[in-house]
N, C-alpha and C positions, 0 to 999 in steps of 0.2 A: 202341396202340388199346385202349380199355376194352371188355372183353368183356361180352356180355349176361349177365344174372344170373338165378338161380333162388333166391329167398330162402326159406330153410327156415322152418318154423314156430318153431323155436328162435330163429333170428335175428330173426324178426318179433316174437316175444315180448320179446326183448332190446331191440329198437328201441322198443317201447311202454314198457318200463321206463325206458329212457334218456330218453324224452320226459318222463316224470314227474320224473326226476332233473333234467333241464334246467329244467323249470318251477320247481323249488325252488331250484336253485343258480346258474342263469345270469343274468347281467346282460343286459338286452335289447339295449342298444347294442353291447356287446362281442360278443354272439352274432351280431348282424347283420353286424358287421365280419368275424367268423370265417366266416360263411356266404359272404359276398361274396368273401373271399380264396380259400376252397376252391372256390367256383364258378369263379373265374378259373383256378384251377389245373387243374381237371378238365374244364370245359366247353369243348369245341371243336366248332364247328358240323359239321365233317367227321365227327365221331363219330356224330352223329345220323343221318347218311346210312347208316351200317352197322346201326344198331339199329332205330330207328323203333318201339320198343315203345309209345311214347305214341300213335302213330297206330293201331297194331294193337289196343291194349287200351283206351285212353281215347277214342280217336276224335277227332272235331273238333267244335268249338262256335263259332258265329259269330252276329253280330247280323244283322239284316235289311240294314243298310247294307253290312256286309262281304260278305254274300251277293250283293247287287246289284253291288258292285265286281268280285267274282270273275267273276260271269256276264258282265258287260260286257267285262272284260279278256280272257276266254277264249272269248267268244261262245257261252256255254252258255245253255240254256233254263231260266230260273229256276223256272217252274211245273213242268217235268218233274222237276227236282231235288227240289223240295218234295214232289212226289207219289211219286217212286220211292225216294229214299234218305235224305232229311232228315226229321226229326221236329221239331215245334215244342215246346219245353219252356221255360217261364218266360221267354218273350220272346226266346229264342235258338233257332237251328237247330242240331241235333245229329245225329250219326251215328257209330256205332261198329260195326265198325272204320271208319276214315276212307275214304270212297269215292274220295278223290283220291290214294290211295297206289297206286302201280303195283307190279306183281309184282317189279320189280327194286329195290324200296325207294326209288325216286325219287318226288318229289311233283309232281303235275300242276299245283298252284297255287303253286309256290315263289315266284313273283314277286309274289304277292298274298296272302300268308298272313294269316289272322285273328290278332288280337292274342293270343288264347289259345295259339296255336301259337308265335308269336314269343316269348312270355314263359315258356313252360313250360321247366323245372320250378319256376320262381319262386324259386330259391335265391339269387338276387342281389337280392332285394327286401327292404325293411325289414319289421320286425314279424314275423320268423320265429318268435319265441317264442309269438306268438299263433296261429300256424298250424302248430304242430308235428304235430298229428294228420295234416294233409294231407302234411306232409313224410314222416312215417313211411309213410303209404299210398303215396306216390310212390316210396319206396325199393324197393317191390316191382316197379315198372314201369321206373324209370330207373336205369341203372347209375351215373350221375353222383351222384344223390341217395344211393344206397347207399354209395358211396365217401366222400361228404361226411360222412355219419353215422358211418362207421367212423373217419374221422380225428377227428371231434369226440369220439368216445368216448375216443380216446387223449389228446386235449388236456385233457379233463376228468377223466382218470384213472378212468373208469367201470369199476367192478368187474363183470366178466362172471361168470356162474355156471358 
């Protein structure tokens, strides 16, 4: 099991320097393949059930359509959710921490997850070179992203200070 993390300021600074290093030295297609391979190595859905940092720190984001599906599926009052726990931002409904996270780290809407939840931490997507800032920021939240960056530092022979 991957343990939850507490990224130090030193490591975070190193990750930002590594981001710059990759921007200069990495080939986009090769880097995407490396991210996908490492994502497959580390990312196991069961691990998320233990951590749920993304739910606690980043919260949830969903479209109007996703919110309607969730409310229909779970027989929830959409207006009550909008009033009590969700804010509308840029055409999405958001809340942090996620109001659907139970005290035992289980998810109340597991059968109807919004796309943002399904795809997080996005390390198996193309164009990671263009989103390295988000990757570094996610390394503070997601242990999988942290370990992927650590492995990439080894692959690229990144000099640590």
